[in-house]
C-alpha positions in Angstrom: 0.0 0.0 0.0 1.4 3.4 -1.0 1.4 6.5 1.3 -1.2 8.1 -0.9 -3.5 5.0 -0.7 -3.0 4.7 3.1 -3.9 8.4 3.5 -7.0 8.0 1.4 -8.1 5.0 3.3 -7.5 6.7 6.7 -9.4 9.8 5.6 -12.3 7.6 4.5 -12.3 5.6 7.7 -12.1 8.8 9.9 -15.0 10.4 8.0 -17.2 7.5 9.1 -16.5 7.9 12.8 -19.1 9.8 14.9 -17.6 9.2 18.3 -16.4 12.7 19.4 -14.1 11.2 22.1 -12.4 9.0 19.6 -12.1 11.8 17.1 -10.5 14.0 19.7 -8.0 11.2 20.5 -7.1 11.0 16.8 -6.7 14.7 16.7 -4.3 14.6 19.8 -2.2 11.9 18.0 -2.1 13.9 14.8 -1.2 17.2 16.7 1.7 15.5 18.4 3.1 14.3 15.1 2.6 17.5 13.2 5.8 18.9 11.6 4.7 22.5 12.0 3.1 23.9 15.1 1.3 27.2 14.9 0.9 29.2 18.0 -1.9 31.7 18.0 -0.8 34.9 19.6 -3.0 37.8 20.7 -2.2 41.3 19.4 -0.9 42.1 22.8 1.5 39.2 22.8 2.8 40.1 19.4 3.4 43.7 20.5 5.2 42.5 23.6 7.5 40.3 21.5 8.2 43.2 19.1 9.0 45.5 22.0 11.2 42.9 23.7 13.2 42.4 20.4 13.7 46.2 20.2 14.9 46.3 23.8 17.4 43.5 23.1 18.7 45.3 20.0 19.2 48.5 22.2 21.1 46.5 24.8 18.4 46.9 27.4 18.7 43.5 29.0 20.8 41.7 31.6 22.8 38.5 31.3 21.3 35.6 33.2 24.4 34.9 35.2 24.8 38.5 36.2 21.1 38.6 37.2 21.5 35.5 39.4 24.5 37.1 41.1 22.6 40.3 41.8 19.6 38.5 43.1 21.8 36.3 45.4 23.6 39.5 46.7 20.2 41.1 47.3 18.9 38.1 49.1 22.0 37.8 51.3 21.5 41.5 52.4 18.0 40.7 53.7 
């Protein structure tokens, strides 16, 4: 059986299923094997990402190691 034949057979078999739980299970399996994953972002999330990229380009960020040292120093003073 070729890939195309198998796909056609599966499409036909799935189209005959009316059990919503079973269809959701199939969807979960298909989603986990998908080669591309699309993440839907809200406009606010997109804007935050754009602003964050601009801040990084301007050097407005702190290195993780330096931040850890600063936090540790701050905690030790308390």
